[in-house]
C-alpha atoms as one frame of an Amber mdcrd trajectory, in Angstrom:
protein
 -17.680 109.578 250.263 -15.496 106.711 251.132 -14.748 103.251 250.000 -16.683
 100.736 252.099 -14.283  97.922 251.364 -10.726  98.578 252.502  -9.695  94.971
 251.967  -7.309  94.944 249.003  -7.107  91.140 248.925 -10.239  90.802 246.765
  -9.823  93.489 244.136 -12.200  93.300 241.178 -10.719  93.239 237.716 -10.451
  96.829 236.576 -10.121  97.634 232.909  -6.744  99.084 232.011  -8.233 101.316
 229.342 -11.443 103.167 228.640 -14.558 101.022 228.327 -17.786 102.003 226.582
 -20.554 101.959 229.188 -24.314 101.894 228.946 -25.477 105.147 230.542 -28.556
 103.402 231.925 -26.258 101.371 234.225 -24.872 104.530 235.800 -28.100 106.101
 237.008 -29.752 102.999 238.486 -28.595 103.709 242.035 -29.197 107.467 242.121
 -31.874 107.985 239.476 -29.802 110.817 238.002 -26.854 110.390 235.645 -25.289
 113.693 236.698 -25.452 112.828 240.379 -23.810 109.482 239.629 -21.035 111.220
 237.681 -20.392 113.641 240.552 -20.139 110.720 242.994 -17.691 108.892 240.737
 -15.593 112.004 240.100 -15.311 112.760 243.823 -14.249 109.175 244.480 -11.710
 109.355 241.629 -10.233 112.497 243.241  -9.962 110.672 246.580  -8.193 107.734
 244.942  -5.858 110.043 243.025  -4.914 111.968 246.172  -4.307 108.761 248.131
  -2.070 107.319 245.427  -0.206 110.627 245.094   0.446 110.792 248.855   1.593
 107.176 248.911   3.940 107.700 245.958   5.428 110.901 247.405   5.947 109.110
 250.718   7.855 106.277 249.059   9.899 108.578 246.839  10.767 110.906 249.725
  12.837 108.056 251.184  15.208 108.522 248.252  15.523 112.288 248.594  18.917
 113.518 249.623  20.318 116.971 250.150  23.399 116.454 247.999  22.321 114.963
 244.685  24.915 114.101 242.165  24.353 112.965 238.602  25.300 109.339 239.235
  22.778 108.886 242.046  19.964 110.344 239.966  20.409 107.930 237.061  21.330
 104.794 239.008  18.584 104.542 241.586  16.809 101.423 240.303  14.473 101.096
 243.296  13.079 104.549 242.662  12.586 103.731 238.987  10.785 100.475 239.844
   8.464 102.272 242.270   7.648 104.881 239.621   6.974 102.196 237.002   4.662
 100.353 239.403   2.570 103.474 239.982   2.463 104.266 236.265   0.940 100.836
 235.589  -1.874 101.235 238.126  -5.344 101.720 236.640  -6.514 105.294 236.322
  -8.458 106.581 239.352 -11.493 107.325 237.193 -11.655 103.701 236.021 -11.366
 102.450 239.601 -14.103 104.838 240.746 -16.509 103.739 237.999 -15.948 100.083
 238.852 -16.432 100.738 242.571 -19.651 102.637 241.843 -21.026  99.869 239.643
 -20.114  97.280 242.300 -21.914  99.312 244.986 -18.724  99.882 246.997 -18.997
 103.657 247.314 -20.955 105.085 250.214 -22.751 108.261 249.231 -25.698 110.315
 250.356 -27.491 113.383 249.173 -28.605 115.597 252.087 -31.180 117.290 249.856
 -32.990 113.973 249.341 -33.043 113.053 253.021 -36.185 113.684 255.074
């Protein structure tokens, strides 16, 4: 499973909180609600891991071997980076939106001839 569209310039509006969905919308593509949920959950895990790696990469720039109390509380850049990532939409919400927009490539080997 991967995201077909890697272009971040045209991001769809993603809800910042939970949205009530019609279950009939979720099984249109696969014909099975459970299969659709598995696809979305796997994509949400991918998104979560990517964001986690990106965040750890940015925060590792601030790591130092000799931390003192002043440096820990006064690093505004690190705080701003953390706040930015906290405000991002939840991976599950992004995955649902991508699935509904048809932006997730998926296949089921059991259904293939």
